[in-house]
N, C-alpha and C positions, 0 to 999 in steps of 0.2 A: 027783530034783526032780519034783514033781507039776505038773500043768497049772495048778492054782490058785496055786502058788508062782511060776510063770513069769508068769501074768497079774498077780499082785500086784507084781511087780518092773518091769512095763512099763506105760506110760500113753500114750494117743493125744493128740497135740496138736490142739486145736480149730481151729487156723489152717492149719498145713501138713499136717495129717492123717497125720503120720508116727508110727509106734509107737517110742517112745524110752524109755530107762531113766528111772525116777522121779527120779534124780539130775539130770536135764536140766531139771527144773521147779523154780521158786522156791516156797517155802512160802507159803501163804495160808490162814489159819484160817477164812476165810469160805466156802471150798469144802468139799464133803462129805468128800473124801479128804485135805484139808489141803494140797493143792498147787494152784498156779495152773493155769488151763485152757490157757494157751499156754506153749510151751517158752521157754527163755531167749532163744534166737536170734530167735524170732518177737516176743517182747516188745521186744527191742532194735530190731527192724525197725519195729514200730509206733511206738516212741518217736522214731526217726529221721524217720518220715513226718510225725508230729505237729510235730516241731521244724521241718521244712521248710515246712509249711503256715503255722506261726506266723511264721517268718522272712519268708515271702512276703507275708503280711498286713502286717507291720511295714514292709516295703519299700514297699508300695503306699501306706500311710498317709503315710510320710515323703515320697514323691514328690508326693502330693496336697497336703500341707501346704506343701511348698517351692514349689509353683506358685501359692500364694495370695498376694494382695497384702498389705501390712502391715495395711491396714484390715480385710480379711477375716480375717487371723490374730487380730487383737485381738477381733473379734466372736466368733470361734470360742472363744478363750480365756475370754471372759466367759460365753458360753453353757455351757461345761464347768464353770466355777466355780459358776455358778448351779445346775447339775444336781447337783454334789457337795454343795452346801449343802442343797439340798432332800432329797437322799438321807440325809445325816447327821441332819437334823431328823426325818425319818421313822424312822430307826433309833433315835434317842433316844426318840421317842414310844413306839415298841414296847417298848423296854427299860423305860421308866417304867410302862407298862401291866403288864408282867409282874411288876415289883417291887411294884406295888399289889396284884396278885392274891395274891402270896406273903405280903405283910405284913399 
């Protein structure tokens, strides 16, 4: 086995910096070598960290909303509803513009 064969069978993880067999990496056609830059273990660790951050944000929002008075909750609900309507109108206008350009 030559040095090139050994190098081709091993890849370095960009997160933990360990040299691991190529089988330790998920495939990803967007990368030059067709493999993800992080090993599977590091990808799972990043996913767990993100899930923890999201859970913490949701917990904080739930705590904040539960501490609001009924009037404040209703005001917040109406504001969110207004925001969603405005967003949907804007999205529809953009879609209509793109259809006009095509048609």
